[in-house]
C-alpha positions in Angstrom: 9.1 -48.0 -31.3 7.4 -45.7 -28.9 8.0 -42.0 -29.3 8.2 -40.0 -26.1 6.8 -36.5 -26.4 8.4 -33.9 -24.3 6.2 -31.0 -23.1 7.3 -27.5 -24.0 5.2 -26.1 -21.1 7.3 -24.1 -18.6 6.7 -25.9 -15.3 9.7 -24.9 -13.3 9.5 -22.3 -10.5 10.3 -18.6 -11.2 12.6 -18.4 -8.2 15.4 -20.8 -7.3 15.1 -23.0 -4.2 17.6 -21.0 -2.2 15.4 -17.9 -2.7 12.4 -19.8 -1.4 14.4 -20.8 1.6 15.2 -17.2 2.2 11.5 -16.3 2.0 10.8 -18.9 4.7 13.5 -17.4 6.9 12.2 -13.9 6.4 8.7 -14.9 7.5 10.2 -16.6 10.6 12.1 -13.4 11.5 9.0 -11.2 11.1 7.0 -13.5 13.2 9.7 -13.5 15.9 9.8 -9.7 15.8 6.1 -9.4 16.5 5.9 -12.2 19.0 8.6 -10.5 21.1 6.4 -7.3 21.0 3.2 -9.0 22.0 1.5 -8.5 18.6 -1.0 -11.3 17.8 -0.9 -13.0 14.4 -4.4 -13.3 12.8 -5.9 -14.6 9.6 -8.9 -13.0 7.8 -10.8 -14.0 4.6 -9.4 -13.4 1.2 -12.9 -13.3 -0.2 -15.4 -10.7 0.8 -18.7 -9.2 -0.2 -17.1 -5.7 -0.7 -14.3 -4.4 -2.8 -11.8 -1.5 -2.7 -13.5 1.7 -3.8 -10.1 3.5 -4.5 -10.0 4.7 -8.1 -6.5 3.3 -8.6 -7.2 -0.2 -7.2 -8.8 -2.9 -9.3 -10.4 -5.8 -7.4 -10.7 -9.2 -8.9 -14.1 -10.8 -8.6 -15.6 -14.3 -8.9 -19.0 -15.9 -8.5 -19.3 -18.4 -5.6 -22.0 -21.0 -5.2 -23.4 -20.9 -1.7 -26.4 -22.6 0.0 -28.3 -19.4 -0.7 -27.3 -19.4 -4.4 -24.6 -17.8 -6.5 -23.2 -14.5 -5.4 -20.3 -12.3 -6.4 -17.4 -12.0 -4.0 -14.1 -10.1 -4.3 -10.5 -11.1 -3.7 -9.2 -8.6 -1.3 -6.6 -6.0 -2.3 -5.6 -5.8 1.4 -6.8 -7.4 4.6 -7.3 -3.9 6.1 -11.1 -3.9 6.4 -11.4 -7.3 8.1 -8.5 -6.5 10.4 -10.2 -3.3 11.5 -13.3 -5.3 12.4 -11.0 -7.4 14.7 -9.7 -4.2 16.3 -13.3 -3.1 17.0 -13.9 -6.5 18.6 -11.1 -5.9 21.0 -8.2 -7.8 19.5 -5.5 -5.5 20.6 -2.3 -5.2 18.4 -2.4 -7.6 15.4 -0.5 -8.5 12.3 -1.0 -10.7 9.3 1.0 -12.2 6.5 -1.3 -13.0 3.6 -1.9 -13.0 -0.1 -3.5 -10.0 -1.7 -4.8 -9.5 -5.2 -4.9 -6.5 -7.6 -5.9 -6.7 -11.2 -4.0 -4.9 -14.0 -0.7 -5.0 -12.1 2.2 -6.8 -13.7 5.8 -5.6 -14.1 9.2 -5.7 -12.5 7.8 -4.8 -9.1 4.1 -6.0 -9.5 2.3 -9.3 -9.7 -1.5 -9.6 -9.6 -1.1 -12.0 -6.6 1.4 -10.9 -4.0 2.2 -11.2 -0.3 1.5 -8.5 2.2 2.4 -7.9 5.8 -0.1 -5.7 7.5 -0.2 -4.7 11.2 -2.2 -2.4 13.5 -1.2 -0.8 16.8 -3.9 0.6 19.1 -2.7 3.7 20.9 -0.1 4.5 18.3 0.0 7.4 15.9 1.9 7.3 12.6 5.1 8.6 14.1 5.2 5.8 16.7 4.4 3.3 13.9 7.3 4.7 11.9 9.6 3.9 14.9 8.4 0.3 14.8 8.8 0.0 11.1 12.3 1.3 11.4 13.1 -1.3 14.0 11.6 -4.1 11.7 13.7 -3.0 8.7 16.8 -3.0 10.9 16.0 -6.5 12.1 15.4 -8.1 8.7 17.5 -5.9 6.4 20.2 -4.6 8.7 19.4 -1.0 7.7 20.5 2.1 9.6 18.0 4.5 11.2 15.8 6.0 8.5 15.7 9.5 7.2 12.4 11.3 7.9 11.1 14.1 5.6 7.8 15.5 4.9 6.2 15.3 1.4 6.4 19.1 1.2 10.1 19.2 2.1 10.9 16.6 -0.6 8.8 18.3 -3.2 10.4 21.7 -2.6 13.9 20.1 -2.5 13.5 18.3 -5.9 11.0 20.5 -7.7 11.2 23.9 -6.1 7.4 24.0 -5.5 5.1 23.9 -2.5 2.8 20.9 -3.3 0.2 22.1 -0.8 -0.4 25.4 -2.6 0.7 24.8 -6.2 -2.0 24.9 -8.8 -2.4 22.4 -11.7 -1.0 25.1 -14.0 2.1 25.5 -11.7 2.6 21.8 -11.7 2.1 21.4 -15.5 4.6 24.2 -16.1 7.2 22.6 -13.8 6.7 19.2 -15.7 7.4 21.0 -19.0 10.5 22.7 -17.5 12.1 19.4 -16.5 11.1 17.9 -19.9 8.7 15.4 -18.4 6.5 13.8 -21.0 2.9 14.4 -20.0 0.8 12.6 -22.7 -2.9 12.1 -21.8 -2.8 14.8 -19.1 -5.1 17.3 -20.9 -7.8 16.8 -18.3 -5.5 15.8 -15.4 -6.5 16.7 -11.8 -4.1 18.4 -9.4 -3.4 15.1 -7.8 -2.6 13.5 -11.2 0.1 16.2 -11.7 1.4 15.7 -8.2 1.7 12.0 -8.7 3.4 12.4 -12.1 6.0 14.8 -10.8 6.5 12.8 -7.6 7.0 9.4 -9.3 9.4 10.7 -11.9 11.4 13.5 -10.1 11.3 12.5 -6.4 10.6 8.9 -5.8 13.6 7.4 -7.6 16.0 9.2 -5.3 14.4 8.1 -2.0 16.1 5.6 0.3 19.4 5.9 -1.5 22.6 4.3 -0.2 20.7 1.6 1.6 19.2 4.0 4.2 15.4 4.0 4.3 13.4 7.2 3.8 10.1 7.8 5.6 7.9 10.3 3.9 5.0 11.8 5.9 2.4 14.6 6.0 1.0 14.0 2.5 -1.4 16.4 0.8 -4.9 16.3 2.4 -6.3 15.3 -1.0 -4.3 12.0 -0.7 -5.6 11.0 2.7 -7.1 7.7 1.6 -7.9 6.0 4.9 -5.8 8.4 7.1 -6.8 11.1 9.5 -6.5 14.7 8.5 -4.6 17.3 10.5 -6.3 20.6 10.0 -4.5 23.6 8.6 -2.9 26.0 11.1 -3.1 29.5 9.5 -1.2 31.1 12.3 1.9 29.1 11.4 1.2 28.8 7.7 0.9 25.0 7.8 -1.5 23.4 5.3 -3.9 20.7 6.1 -2.1 17.3 5.7 -2.9 13.6 5.8 -1.4 11.8 8.7 0.1 9.0 6.7 3.6 7.9 5.6 5.3 5.9 2.9 8.6 4.0 3.2 11.2 3.9 0.5 14.5 2.0 0.1 16.8 2.3 -2.9 13.9 4.0 -4.9 11.5 1.2 -4.1 8.2 2.0 -2.3 7.9 -0.7 0.5 5.1 0.4 2.7 2.1 2.7 3.2 1.0 3.6 6.8 -1.8 5.6 8.4 -2.9 7.2 11.6 -6.2 5.5 10.9 -9.4 7.3 10.2 -11.9 6.1 12.9 -14.9 8.2 12.0 -17.6 6.1 10.3 -19.4 9.1 8.9 -16.3 10.5 7.3 -15.3 7.1 6.0 -18.6 6.7 4.3 -18.3 10.2 2.8 -14.9 9.2 1.4 -16.2 6.0 0.0 -19.0 7.8 -1.7 -16.5 10.3 -3.2 -14.5 7.3 -4.5 -17.6 5.9 -6.1 -18.4 9.2 -7.8 -14.8 9.4 -9.1 -15.2 5.8 -10.5 -18.5 6.8 -12.2 -16.9 9.9 -13.7 -14.0 7.9 -15.1 -16.2 5.1 -16.5 -15.0 2.5 -13.9 -17.6 0.0 -12.5 -19.2 0.7 -9.2 -18.3 -1.6 -6.3 -20.3 -2.5 -3.1 -19.3 -0.6 0.0 -18.0 -2.5 3.0 -21.0 -1.9 5.4 -19.4 -4.3 7.9 -16.4 -2.1 8.2 -18.5 1.0 8.6 -20.5 -0.7 11.4 -17.2 -1.7 13.1 -16.0 2.0 12.9 -19.3 3.0 14.4 -18.7 0.5 17.3 -15.3 2.1 17.7 -11.7 1.0 16.8 -10.1 3.6 19.0 -7.0 5.6 18.2 -4.6 3.4 16.2 -2.1 3.3 13.4 -1.6 0.7 10.7 0.7 -0.1 7.9 0.9 -2.5 4.9 4.2 -3.7 3.4 4.9 -5.7 0.3 6.9 -8.7 1.4 7.9 -9.7 -2.2 9.6 -6.3 -2.6 11.2 -6.6 0.9 12.7 -10.0 -0.2 13.9 -8.4 -3.5 15.8 -5.8 -1.5 17.2 -8.3 0.9 18.5 -10.5 -1.9 19.4 -7.9 -4.4 16.9 -9.2 -7.0 15.6 -6.6 -9.5 12.4 -8.4 -10.8 9.6 -9.7 -8.6 9.4 -12.9 -10.6 12.8 -13.9 -9.2 11.4 -14.1 -5.6 8.1 -15.8 -6.4 7.6 -19.6 -6.6 5.5 -19.1 -9.6 4.9 -15.6 -11.1 1.6 -15.0 -12.9 2.9 -16.2 -16.3 3.8 -19.6 -14.7 0.7 -19.9 -12.5 
């Protein structure tokens, strides 16, 4: 008699087949939205010679055998740098649906490999791009017009502090007052305290009731790849980063920028990132010199935004764990 051995390996998809059909429909609706607006779909490499310098992003690397020999390449955390090179080459408005990769990210809303929608609009600022994002969410989720509030307004509303002038001591004291656990914050920076308070006391309330919230005018220290708007002492306005985030039902969906187009300033920020990585014991990564060259050639005035499509699908279907919308989550890959 022959004994049939049955494998105990989990081979089935993480998501059911109807969810995968819904993903396909979502992509079709997004493509139709951009086609109607004359935005070109593009494709850029997932592998590149440079990596994200941001202290909080962890790039995955591999060694690739080429005709010139083996060399390290990095899986991209976002298609941003390559898309900006296309803008400099005269592409006009562009969008992309692609995979992106970030190490050390797994949880109910995170998978190391995920799907991103990213698009760029020459001639737009971040407010015009918020208008278009609002229209896209209405088209694919049926949401009403979004609320729009500044970072400062929301911080004052929920925490009774001005985030642009509060000191680390002020922020630490407020965290203690609301009984927020702050383990490991002994050497925390001002931005660390801002992030802790924001993520625990503000973020969960954003986009409630199925109405998106757009948050804009972030602290200047959180500019990332956005332009800075200088302070206006005559009106008491602090310097702010011209960027926005989009939330729905407490979920962060997208991060957009009035894009920094100054190559010299971009290099300065990259070098500051590398110094922060060195100080924290993180490995150095190579700068994207091709991006810097493209910025020197000129990308013009433009705005861009990246949105997580897995999270968008979760919200569309009412799924509370990212594995439920992926064909194969990382533990089944």
